[in-house]
Each structure stands twice: as structure tokens, then as C-alpha cells.
MIVEX-28243 format. One record per atom (N, C-alpha, C, O): x, y, z. Coordinates in steps of 0.001 Angstrom, whole numbers, plus 500000, padded with zeros to 6 digits. Example, Ala and Ser with C-alpha at 12.3 -4.5 7.8 and 13.67 -1.06 7.14 Angstrom:
2
513190494310507800;512300495500507800;513200496700507800;514236496681508465;512850497750507080;513670498940507140;512900500030507870;513409501138508039;
This chain:
149
865110444303617500;865225445393617317;866766445783617478;867307445639618574;867260446130616704;868636446905616791;868687448114617354;867858449007617177;870037448189618310;869784449439618727;870991450104618123;871827449396617561;871159451483618197;872065452381617358;873412452595617749;873585452372618947;874164452864617284;875510452563617657;875645454281618827;876766454601619222;875010454732619026;874881455760620301;874150454813621299;874740454908622375;873249454057621377;872534453423621965;873702452236622663;873557451775623795;874610451949621933;875188450454622094;876341451707623119;876240451890624332;877204452293622327;878265453244623248;877646453186624757;877935452454625704;876392454552624586;875938454611626284;875647453421626873;875781453642628076;875293452169626707;874863451285627441;876484450657627714;876481450236628870;877525450493627236;878154450016627394;878812451088628534;878589450867629725;879682452333628102;879878452885628900;879060453057630552;879680453327631581;877634452838630474;877169452616631536;877022451217632588;876297451172633582;877724450342632188;878421449048632555;879305449158633622;879423448394634580;879952450241633356;881352450273634194;881064451589635286;881077452789635014;880843451034636401;880611451766638119;881046452972638086;880420453947638502;882259452988637539;883126454242638305;882958455549637441;883197456667637896;882376455231635708;881811455972635191;880440456300635581;879818457304635232;880157455647636104;878343455940636107;878669457038637714;877931457995637952;879276456848638190;879664457580639729;880279459149639103;880035460250639596;881118458870637907;881488460268637230;880434461457636793;880587462659637008;879190460745636045;878544460552635007;878758460849633629;878163461709632980;879553460160633274;880202460450631590;879141460171631009;878500459170631328;878770460955630098;878148460361628835;878828460802627526;879707461654627395;878286460108626664;878779460070625637;878143461084624087;876957461415624080;878745461341623308;878589461881622023;879039461293620744;880112461722620320;878349460281619962;879237459627618863;878539459875617712;877461459333617467;879277460943616728;878879461504615305;880169460510614432;881392460615614524;879416459637613667;879952458511612724;880820457826613910;880285457405614936;882261457757613657;883485456785614382;883933458024615196;884876457700615918;883560459460615355;884178460424616309;883478459811617758;882404459230617918;884409460141618616;883494459708620433;884414460610620874;885639460683620785;883322461471621508;883675462520622834;882881462365623695;881683462589623515;883452461886624985;883449461907626422;882887462912627068;883629463894627047;882121463051627506;881683464349628502;881457463982630023;880843462951630298;881951464821631025;882440464501632402;881795465853632832;882479466876632802;880148465888633337;879790466931633801;880214467383635050;880320466541635942;880532468795635337;881334468841636544;880092468730637776;878882468689637557;880828468694639225;879983467842639834;881016468331641076;882234468178640986;880349468952642267;881029469290643233;882111467884644038;883172468055644639;881529466808643827;882340465694644116;883575465371643267;884179464305643394;883918466298642424;884988465566641457;886503466449642174;887641465986642092;886187467628642777;887112468401643399;888096467505644282;887822466667645141;889463467995643745;890383467047644250;890768468393645211;890399468351646384;891350469333644830;891853470410645369;890575471993645885;890351472941645131;890073471852647047;889127472892647161;889655473925646867;889057474720646142;891065474225647403;891275476232647351;891641476532646398;891903477729646279;891885475510645067;892076476453643959;890520476954643112;890364478153642878;889568476064642749;889365474713643163;889743473915642026;889612474641641041;890125472844641705;890611471944640514;890037470505641072;890026469927642159;889436470167639368;889435469099639561;890268467509640393;891459467635640677;889798466575640614;890907465561641148;891597464979639736;891140464917638594;892653464651640192;893660464353638838;893053462634638490;893046462202637338;892622461888639561;892146460627639512;890704460387638244;890545459451637461;889842461614638456;888485461460637933;889081461889636331;888582461274635388;890198462995636024;890345462960634921;891373461876633993;891681461903632801;891743460929635103;892540460175633966;891681459304634113;891836458432633258;890898459117634735;889586458077634714;888705458065633178;888444457103632456;888407459375633023;887843459644631994;888504459274630683;888062458564629780;889903460045630797;890631459726629632;890902457996629486;891652457635628579;890567457433629973;891176455844630216;889778455048629732;889789453967629144;888555455813630104;887301454957629560;887108455584628138;886380455177627232;887953456695628164;887718457237626545;888367456388625531;887852456046624466;889314456138625872;890392455423624881;890219453589625011;890926452856624320;889263453079625918;888506451988626120;887624451960624931;887575451134624020;886864453152625156;885197452615624342;886043453492622860;885279453400621900;886827453957622629;887258454067621281;887958453376620794;888070453471619572;888745452370621514;889475451507621002;887861449969621060;887921449151620142;887311449888621542;886489449113621599;885461449107620286;885166448090619658;884879450725619941;884493451044618211;885795450751617345;885489449825616595;886771451033617177;888190450958615988;887761448932616019;887028448455615153;888278448200616960;887632446811616703;886446445813616405;886445444623616093;885528446644616596;884616446685616797;884093445427617447;883481444469616974;884540445724618752;884207444571619349;883338444871620219;883049446041620469;882618443513620998;881554444069622069;881994444296623858;881301444603624828;883551443963623700;883787444109625020;885179445116625052;885999445162624135;885225445629625871;886390446174626289;887512445491626368;887502444354626840;888821446162625853;889946445266626404;890300445978627608;889809446962628161;891568445005627949;891955445327629117;893465446513629070;894298446562628164;893438447274630210;894022448168630519;895946447218630916;896315446798632013;896738447175629584;898465447027630191;899245447809631066;899953447437632002;898987449129630566;899497450537631061;899366451483630415;899483451450629190;899072452623631128;898882454116630561;899637455200631218;900135455110632340;899676455980630633;900806457607631257;900265458446630993;899919458674629834;899961459333632172;899002460552631982;900008461777632299;900772461863633260;899775462912631012;900451464063631669;899122464922631925;898099464970631242;899478465649633230;898639466567633442;899544468056633558;900515468347634255;898705468895632477;899655470006631798;898816470925632289;899114472071631950;897508470783633232;897128472709633660;896041471577634392;895762470401634157;895455472892635706;894637472098636457;893363472125635846;893162473201635282;892347471243635752;890910471056635412;890247472139636521;890302471950637736;889618473294635896;888614473935636312;887475473187636916;887429471958636949;886568473969637386;885241472855638028;884328473650637173;883746474669637544;884224472944635654;883217472815634554;883417472089633867;884469471470634025;882507471721632669;882325470423632430;883732470254631387;884257471186630778;884113469018631368;885309468294630823;885254467317629926;884573466369630316;885952467133628334;885699466635627421;886773465842627036;887840466454626977;886814464437626704;887855463698625801;887355462890624880;886267462317624831;888551462905623919;888421462077622831;889963461316622592;891007461609623174;889792460416621712;890888459230621689;891060458804620653;890137458375619960;892165458817620326;892890458282618709;893347456728618966;894178456442619827;892864455986618323;893856454392618529;895069454948617057;894863455263615885;895964454869617673;897396454793616872;897930453458616453;898976453418615805;897216452235616813;897587451180616014;896785450266617068;896486450563618224;896461448837616227;895816447759617154;896785446509616173;896775446319614957;897595445786617301;898451444762616711;897385443538617178;896200443494617509;898577442488617002;897692441316617490;897494440865618492;896647439979618609;898258441355619616;897433441411621076;897691442891621580;897049443022622623;898347444026621277;898312444808621869;898241446203620945;898949446434619966;897190447085621513;896754448542621040;897351449192621605;897693448982622769;897680450292620846;898441451739621733;897673452640620942;897561452764619723;896998453446622238;895599454456621935;895920455584622660;896413455337623761;895740457182622270;896055458259622908;894841459203622931;894087459267621960;894625460042624208;893972460586624313;893950461754624638;895133462077624529;893400462629624970;893173463962625298;892027464651626125;890836464516625845;892527465438627217;890907466113628037;891216467347627849;892381467732627947;890249468118627564;890339469520627681;889042469903628238;888278469038628668;888645471573628264;887419472172628888;887169472988628301;886239472494627663;887272474095627910;886834475287627338;887276475029625233;886581475026624217;888524474884625473;889240475016624082;889485473539624321;889361472905625369;889898473092622997;890266471921622762;891798471954622470;892625471085622747;891934472801622031;893064473280621410;894269473518623114;895472473261623093;893701473908624061;893891473645625284;894177472593626178;893695472858627279;894827471388626158;894138470026626857;894615470192628258;895782470571628355;893806469943629622;894241469481630452;895077468559630709;895794468604631709;895098467832630062;895491465950630177;895808465379629080;895062465560628118;896754464708628960;896955463613627664;897771462215628178;898817462057628806;896788461290627608;897054459970627909;897391459125626815;896753459037625766;898604458405627165;899689457159625959;898662456106626857;898259456302628003;898385455001626026;898103453736626885;897902452642625849;897161452741624871;898755451432626220;898553449854625668;897663449408626256;897421449670627434;897011448648625536;895669447577626035;895610446327625341;895792446341624124;895361445137625992;895303443969625357;894415443941624686;893345444278625193;894431443567623362;893507442836622657;893087441683622839;891868441590622984;893686440754622883;894260439550622514;894430438680624061;895511439063624508;893957437919624807;893872436819625788;894522435960625476;894397435541624326;895315435453626221;896149434094625966;895541432943626894;895975432678628014;894696432435626397;894074431146627037;894532429830626459;894527429423625297;894977429208627725;895276427730627877;896323427653626388;896154426875625449;897116428413626480;898241428032625317;898599428672624334;899702428931623853;896845429080623879;896746429689621983;896229431253622651;895976431434623842;896167432064621812;895269433240621502;894228433178621437;893799432235620773;893311434036622014;892020434228621861;891141435235621967;891400435912622961;890136435654621318;890086437199622002;889157437291622906;888257436467623066;889398438714623805;888831438717625029;887555438774624834;887103439527623971;886509437751625835;885212438416626163;884915438672627052;885804438607627902;883717439073627475;882954439843628495;883012438630629399;882636437478629181;883700439287630703;883364437974631794;882123437914632987;881996436916633696;
């Protein structure tokens, strides 16, 4: 029995313990992926404002970038993060947060992905991410595809 693309994406995200902790869920329409992080009190980093912790916003965008890249490269495994740069643009309010990513380029070994997180209006992101991810692994002196560990 074949799983639907939505079921495969959901199962892949559920394999990430921190994504489960954050309550992240996916909505896949065609090849457009939106990850949703429902608000929970445990996500607050600054209780005086209150504002979401920057680490959970960054994690949401990184998982979004990894998942979108896995879809774009038709891979059953997540690539490895090489580096990411996050720009925090405004405080995340205590409401649901959404994220989408765009694969800029998939090279032989490295992929370039951009992501953004927003809350009420997509045109007003609360943070953006620019990341590089390893799509192939050097093993025994040669290049082989990254596989699940």
C-alpha cells in the first residue's frame, strides 16, 4: 500500500524528536510545503513581552528547509546542515507560526535554501533563514548519496 506525499512528509517530521516536542505539523499542497508550529506556552522565551524563543523559531525554519529540500531532491532522508544564518526581524507573538522554504540551488554536494517564518501575514515575516545543506556525503574517498543512519 502506497503512502500519500502528505503522509510521507508527516512521518518524516515525526521522526525528528525536537519537531515532535514543538508540535510542528505539515500541510503539503502539490510541491508547496507549509509547516505550522501551534502556539504552546512552553515556546515562550521572554515572558515579559511575551515573545517566542528565537531557538524555536529557528528550529521551525530549519526543519522547513530540510523537509522542502528532501521533497525537491526526491530523497527519503534529510540532508545534513552545513550552516545556517537567521535574521530575526520582529518578535514572535504567542500565536501559531508558519514557515515555508524555497530551494535556491541543488549542487552536486551542497544545496542552498531560504526559508521564512510568519504569523498573521506572510508579507510580514518574523524571521528568515539562509542555509547550506550537504546533499552528498564523502565516504571512503568517493562521493555517495546521504542515507538514513
